[in-house]
NUGUGU-207979 format. One record per residue (C-alpha): residue in three letters; x, y, z; residue number from 1. Coordinates in Angstrom, 3 decimals. Layout:
<sites>
SITE    aa         px         py         pz     i
SITE   ALA          X          Y          Z   NUM
...
</sites>
This chain:
<sites>
SITE    aa         px         py         pz     i
SITE   UNK      5.627     -7.080    -28.870     1
SITE   UNK      3.897     -9.075    -26.128     2
SITE   UNK      2.559     -7.168    -23.117     3
SITE   UNK      3.018     -9.679    -20.308     4
SITE   UNK      5.125     -7.687    -17.866     5
SITE   UNK      4.054     -7.777    -14.247     6
SITE   UNK      4.269     -4.183    -13.133     7
SITE   UNK      3.101     -4.402     -9.551     8
SITE   UNK      5.570     -5.860     -7.078     9
SITE   UNK      4.466     -8.032     -4.145    10
SITE   UNK      5.497     -5.356     -1.651    11
SITE   UNK      3.327     -2.823     -3.516    12
SITE   UNK      0.314     -5.115     -3.300    13
SITE   UNK      1.029     -5.612      0.391    14
SITE   UNK      1.372     -1.837      0.911    15
SITE   UNK     -2.013     -1.414     -0.759    16
SITE   UNK     -3.573     -4.054      1.498    17
SITE   UNK     -2.189     -2.351      4.610    18
SITE   UNK     -3.492      0.943      3.232    19
SITE   UNK     -6.962     -0.547      2.671    20
SITE   UNK     -6.979     -1.669      6.301    21
SITE   UNK     -6.114      1.879      7.342    22
SITE   UNK     -8.920      3.269      5.171    23
SITE   UNK    -11.434      0.850      6.665    24
SITE   UNK    -10.378      1.539     10.248    25
SITE   UNK     -8.651     -1.738     11.061    26
SITE   UNK     -5.511      0.311     11.726    27
SITE   UNK     -6.822      3.608     13.083    28
SITE   UNK     -5.223      7.016     12.604    29
SITE   UNK     -2.393      7.448     15.101    30
SITE   UNK     -2.308      3.749     16.032    31
SITE   UNK      0.783      1.588     16.085    32
SITE   UNK      1.107     -0.968     13.304    33
SITE   UNK      1.740     -4.608     14.195    34
SITE   UNK      5.355     -5.768     13.965    35
SITE   UNK      6.891     -6.879     10.672    36
SITE   UNK      6.780    -10.458     11.938    37
SITE   UNK      3.087    -10.276     12.850    38
SITE   UNK      2.157     -8.603      9.559    39
SITE   UNK      4.230    -11.166      7.621    40
SITE   UNK      2.491    -14.074      9.365    41
SITE   UNK     -0.930    -12.582      8.717    42
SITE   UNK     -0.147    -11.825      5.065    43
SITE   UNK      1.706    -15.077      4.372    44
SITE   UNK      4.706    -13.044      3.304    45
SITE   UNK      8.289    -12.497      4.372    46
SITE   UNK      9.245     -9.842      6.934    47
SITE   UNK     11.486     -8.256      4.267    48
SITE   UNK      8.510     -7.811      1.933    49
SITE   UNK      6.525     -6.267      4.792    50
SITE   UNK      9.440     -3.931      5.534    51
SITE   UNK      9.425     -2.737      1.922    52
SITE   UNK      5.647     -2.268      2.013    53
SITE   UNK      5.786     -0.228      5.215    54
SITE   UNK      8.657      1.828      3.792    55
SITE   UNK      6.500      2.555      0.717    56
SITE   UNK      3.717      3.816      2.979    57
SITE   UNK      6.220      5.806      5.045    58
SITE   UNK      7.604      7.512      1.929    59
SITE   UNK      4.046      8.573      1.091    60
SITE   UNK      3.391      9.934      4.585    61
SITE   UNK      0.751      7.326      5.449    62
SITE   UNK      2.973      5.716      8.095    63
SITE   UNK      5.404      7.456     10.431    64
SITE   UNK      8.465      5.903     12.049    65
SITE   UNK      9.182      6.730     15.670    66
SITE   UNK     11.555      5.226     18.189    67
SITE   UNK      8.577      3.172     19.412    68
SITE   UNK      7.800      1.662     16.010    69
SITE   UNK      5.651      2.457     12.996    70
SITE   UNK      2.420      4.376     13.416    71
SITE   UNK     -0.404      5.304     11.081    72
SITE   UNK     -0.296      9.052     10.539    73
SITE   UNK     -2.740     11.201     12.480    74
SITE   UNK     -3.049     13.533      9.481    75
SITE   UNK     -5.706     12.542      6.966    76
SITE   UNK     -4.126     14.582      4.106    77
SITE   UNK     -1.432     12.006      3.161    78
SITE   UNK     -4.048      9.251      3.303    79
SITE   UNK     -6.275     11.185      0.904    80
SITE   UNK     -3.301     11.846     -1.399    81
SITE   UNK     -2.270      8.159     -1.407    82
SITE   UNK     -5.875      7.157     -2.120    83
SITE   UNK     -5.992      9.519     -5.105    84
SITE   UNK     -2.647      8.183     -6.345    85
SITE   UNK     -3.939      4.610     -6.067    86
SITE   UNK     -7.183      5.435     -7.889    87
SITE   UNK     -5.282      7.238    -10.680    88
SITE   UNK     -3.059      4.183    -11.192    89
SITE   UNK     -6.094      1.872    -11.308    90
SITE   UNK     -7.828      4.183    -13.780    91
SITE   UNK     -4.739      4.187    -16.010    92
SITE   UNK     -4.615      0.374    -15.908    93
SITE   UNK     -8.317      0.217    -16.741    94
SITE   UNK     -7.961      2.563    -19.708    95
SITE   UNK     -4.986      0.553    -21.001    96
SITE   UNK     -6.973     -2.680    -20.676    97
SITE   UNK     -9.953     -1.069    -22.384    98
SITE   UNK     -7.819     -0.039    -25.373    99
SITE   UNK     -6.537     -3.606    -25.675   100
SITE   UNK    -10.021     -5.068    -26.037   101
SITE   UNK    -11.559     -2.444    -28.292   102
SITE   UNK    -12.460     -3.655    -31.747   103
</sites>
């Protein structure tokens, strides 16, 4: 069986990129995120894909929805948890790739 499936969706990659910007302080804790339209223009993506990415971050507690828009959480705990989740997924991918190339 061929292993050519693409597991990561575009919105997941975009969610990760937004998350990296949060980690590196481009979007500070408690700050309002740019609009879907602005994020889509910057990312070269559709607003719908951005919406899905932000929803992914919201479900993980990294982003909070208010009546004024979407804000980066002020609580560092969900950010730490999402970071650990991301690193675990990368480690799993690495170990899978390593098994594929072992002789």
